[in-house]
N, C-alpha and C positions, 0 to 999 in steps of 0.2 A: 563476099562477105567475110572472107579470111577463113572460113570453114565451109565444107560441103554439106549442105543439108538436103534431106530427101523431101521432095516436093511432090504433093499430090495435086493433080490437075482438076479443075473444076468439072463436074459432070453436069447432066441435064437436071434443071431444077425440078423437084418434085414436092408435092403437098406433104407436109409433116405437121404432127400436132404441135402446138406451142409448148416448149419445154419449160422447166422451171428456171433455167439459165440459159444463155445463148448457146446453142449446140455448136461445138467446134470440133475440129479434128482431133485426133488422139493427141495427149500432151506431148511437148517436144517436137512437134511436126510443123512443117510449112505447107500452106495451101495456096494456090494461085486463084484469085477470084476476080472476075471481070464483068459479072452481071449483077445489077441491083436486085434482080429477082431471085437470086441465089438464097436459099432458105437461112443460111448462116448470116448473110448480110441483113435480111429482113428481121431477124432476131436481134441482132446489134442494134439496127436502126430503131427498134422498138424501145430501146432504153432512153429514147427521148421522151417517152411516155412515164409519168409518175407511177402509175399502176404497175407498169412492167419493172421499173426499178424496185418497187416494193416487194413484187413477187420474187424477183430474182436475187435481190441484194447486191446488185451490180450497178456501175455507172460508167460514163465516158469521160475521158480526160484527153482534150485535144491538143497536140503539139509534143514535139520530141522533149523539149525541156521538162514539161509536166511529167511524161512518162519517166524520165530519168530521176526527177526529183522524188517521184513515188516510189519507184524502186529503192533508191538509196535510203528512204525513210521506213522500208520495210513493209510497205503496203502490198497485198497480194494481187498480183497480174494475171488475169485470166487469159486474155488475148491481146496481142499487139497488131493493129492493122497499119501496114506501111505502104508508102507510095513505091510500087515496083519500078517507076521511072527514075527514082532517086536514090536507088540502092548503091549507086556509086559514091554517095555521101559516107565518108568513113565512120562518122559518129553514128548515123542511122543504121548502117550495117552492123556495127558493133553492138548497138542496142538490140537489134533483131536476134543476134547471136546470144546476148546475154538473156533474152527472153527464153529462147530455146533451152538454155542452161538451167533456168530455174523451173523447168518443167511446164511452162506456158506455151501457147500457140501463136504463130505468126501467121497473118494473112498478107500476102503480096497482092495489093489491090490495085486496080486500075484508078486513074484520076477521077473517072465518073463514079466509082463506087465510093472513093473517099469523100467527094463532094456530096453524095447522097446521105452518108453517115453523118457527115459534120453539119448537113443542111444548110450549106452556104457555098458560094463559089470560091475558087482558089484556097481549098482547105490546106492545112499545114501537113507536113510530110508523115505524120504518125498520130494515130489515135489509140489510147489504151483503153481495155475494158478492165475496170479494177473492182474489187470487192469493197463494199462499203464499210466504214469504221466509225462507231460513234462510242462515246464513254459516259459513265454516270457522273453527274455533276459533283457528288461527294467524293469521288476518286480523283478529282483534279486537285493536284498539291499546289497550294498557294504560297506556302512559306510565310516568311514574317510579313511582307508587304505586298504580295502578289495581287494582280488585278484580274477579275472575272467579268466578262462583258455579258450582260442579260438582254436579250431582244425580245420585246413582246410582240408577237404576231406580225413579225416582218413579212412583207408580201412581195417585195421586188428582188428578183435574183441578183440585179447588178448591185443593189445596195448591199445586200448580204455578203456577196463576193468581196466587194470593196472593203467592208467592215472587217471581214476575215483577214484580208491582206494588211490592213491597217493595224489590227491587233497583233498580228505576226511582227510587223515592223517595229512596233513599240514594245514588244516583249510581254504582252498579256498572257496569261496562263491558259485562257481558253474562253470559249463563247458558248452559251447557254440559249437555246431556242425555246421559247415558252409559247404554248398554244399552238393554233393553226397557222404555222409559218411556212414560207416557201421552202422547198426541198433544197438543202445545201448541195445535193449531188445532181442537180439539174445541170445540163450542159452550160446554160447561160451563167449560172452562180459559180461552177468550177471555172469557167473561162476567166470570170472577173476577179477570182482569187490569185491568178497569176502564179499558182502552185502553192499558195499558203493553206489551201484546204488539207495539204499533206503534212503541214507543220503545226497547226492550231487544233487542240482537242475540241471536239464539238459534242455538246450534250443535248438532248431533245427531251422535254417533258411537258405535262400540262400545268395549268396554273395551279392547281391543287397540290400537286406534287412539289412544285417550286416553293409554294408557301410553306410546306413542311420543311423543305430543305433550309429555307431561310430562318425558320425558327430555331434551328440548331447551329445557325452561323453567328460567330462571335466577333466578327470584324465590322467594318464601316459599310453601310448600305446607303447609296445615293441614287437618286433618279432624276431625270430631267422632267419639268412639268410647267404648264402655264401658270400654276399657282406658286411655283418656287419663288421664295423670297429671298434666297442666298445666292450670291454671284457663284458662277460655275468654278471660279478660282478658289474655292474653299480651302483653307489650309490643313484640313484634316486628312488629306491624301498621304499615303506613304506611311503612316504610323502604324497600320496595321492591314491585314488583308481586306480588300474592297470588292464589293459587288456594285457594278455600275449598270442601272437599269435604264433602258432606252425604250420608248413607247412605238407603237404602230404609226406608219407614215401619215394615216388620216386621223386617227382618234387619239393618239398619244397612250400614255400608260393607262391601263385599266385601273378603276379605283382601288381593287383589292392589293394590286402590285404597288401603286402610289403609297397606300397606307402602310405598306410594308417597309418603305423607306425610313431610314433615320433622317435623312435630309432631302429636301426637294430643291433644285436649284435651276436657275434660267441662265441661257446664254444671252448676253445683251446684244440688242440689235438698234441700230439708229437709223437705217434706210426705210424704204417704203416696204420692202418685203416682209410679210408677216410670218414667215417660217423658213427654216433651213432644210435642206435635203437630208435625210436621215443618216446616210453615209457620212456627210460632211459634219453634221452635229455629232455623230458619235466619235468621228476622228478627232475633233476639238476636244471633247471629253476624254477620250483615251489618253491623249498626249498630255492633257493637263493632269489627269490622275497619275501619270508616270513621269512627271516632270522631275521629282527628286531623284528617282531611280536613274533617269537617263541624263542627269546633270544638266538640265536645260536651263 
């Protein structure tokens, strides 16, 4: 790995009370783990559960690229689990050494342990345990013509992850989750972002809090809706900051959120399908709203 690291070998697993965060070895240390019954591994695996993520404030990001992206973006890494069989990979070894240097822990794991944590066969060579980070919607700086994507009760982690990735690609300033939405820090959602979870500010709020925020917003507020009478290619985009409201996969925008929009629009459809996937529809709306800024 380019440096010599003190390594603690795994001892017999013993029952321990559930901690407030995954219990790891002392900061800056390396531990070798080969058993899925190890208490440390059990605690990390529990981060697949929303309840445990909420209790600990931690989440999993699978893949060496995601771990590096998060470190580069200044996110707090608690533990890096690496494939012991792949430590001859120079970038993986350097990232493990970097983890030690920032005071976090490295677990050198067997392929079986990595597969158990990732909950799939053929896992990637690294999985990071990071501290969650969200922002307040009113702290997201939109500038003269920035776009803020607002999602009403989005339920599918793949849709949310894809929307975050699209928002990142188009230069949106952030994403606001309103109401009972899927957890953006679930393993499935984080995977779907392809690293954009670390680049796009995310705010979470209930409907009442969002409506209060909207009352103090002086920009353009547009939402997609079946009652929309305006084509989605409205020329109002780009002239001032914009809130783009997208509804729940099944029910669409709630009535209070639809009423809060200055304009309701529809995406035209000429085929037999009666609706679009939320991530696809949101992608179309994001790029249309950003057309002027992207010189499309």
